[in-house]
N, C-alpha and C positions, 0 to 999 in steps of 0.2 A: 543335654540338659531334664530330661524326663529319668533317667537314670539316677539322677542326683535326687531327685525327686522324689520319686517312689525311696533310695535308701534310706533318705532324709525320715520322710512318712511310716513307714511301713518295716513292719515285725520287732516291734517294744517288745518288752520280756523286762524281767524285775531289773538284771542288774543292767542292762542299757540304763533306768531309767537311775537305779543307785550307782553308775557311774557318772551323769547327768547330776545331777544332786548335787558328787563329792569335790566333782569339777570346778565348779559353781561358788560352794562356798568354800573352796580349798580358794579359786581365787582373788573373791571376795576378803580374806583373808591375809593373801600372800599384800597384796594391792599397797594398803597403807602401811604393810611393817616396810614394803619395799624391799623383799624377798624374790629375788627371782628365782633359784633355786627351787622354791614353792610355787612362783609361778608359772614353772614350766612342765613343773609335776600337774599342776592341775590345767595346762594347756591340751599337756596327755592325758588325761585322761574326759578332757572333754571333744576330745580328735577323736576316742574312742566311741565313746558314747553317742555323737552324732557321725560318722563315718559306719559304725555299729561294726568295728572289725575289733579283736580281740578275740582272748582267750576262754574270758569271763563268759558263757552263755549254753541255750542247749546245744549240748552233744558237740560241745566250742574242744572239750580235751578228750574228745570220745573214744574208751578204748576196746574193743569190741570182745564181744562173752566168747569162754572155751567153749565151743560146741564139740561133739561128736567126730568132726574131722579133725580137729585141735588133741583130742584125745588120743588119737590112734596114730598123728605124727608124731606122737611126746618115744622119744627112746629113751634105756633104762641107763642109766649112769655107772661110770665102775669107776670104786673109788681104790683108791690104794694106801696103804698105809705106809705113812714115808717115819724113819723111825732114824 
């Protein structure tokens, strides 16, 4: 129970708030229209916002920078002309 409360109340950033606002807006639009597909998308965004999961966020899709070690490991590529 303590971890669920911590997950809900901590680590809020711009993208998480944006997903929450977007999900509420989508659900408000989907309910009167009785559009189940849009409702499922709204529920998905609501889950990602409340659970704090997803790729959107600080270092969510982090790709490490090429350092000195990476430059030394790159091998020269030999090209062969095909006629």
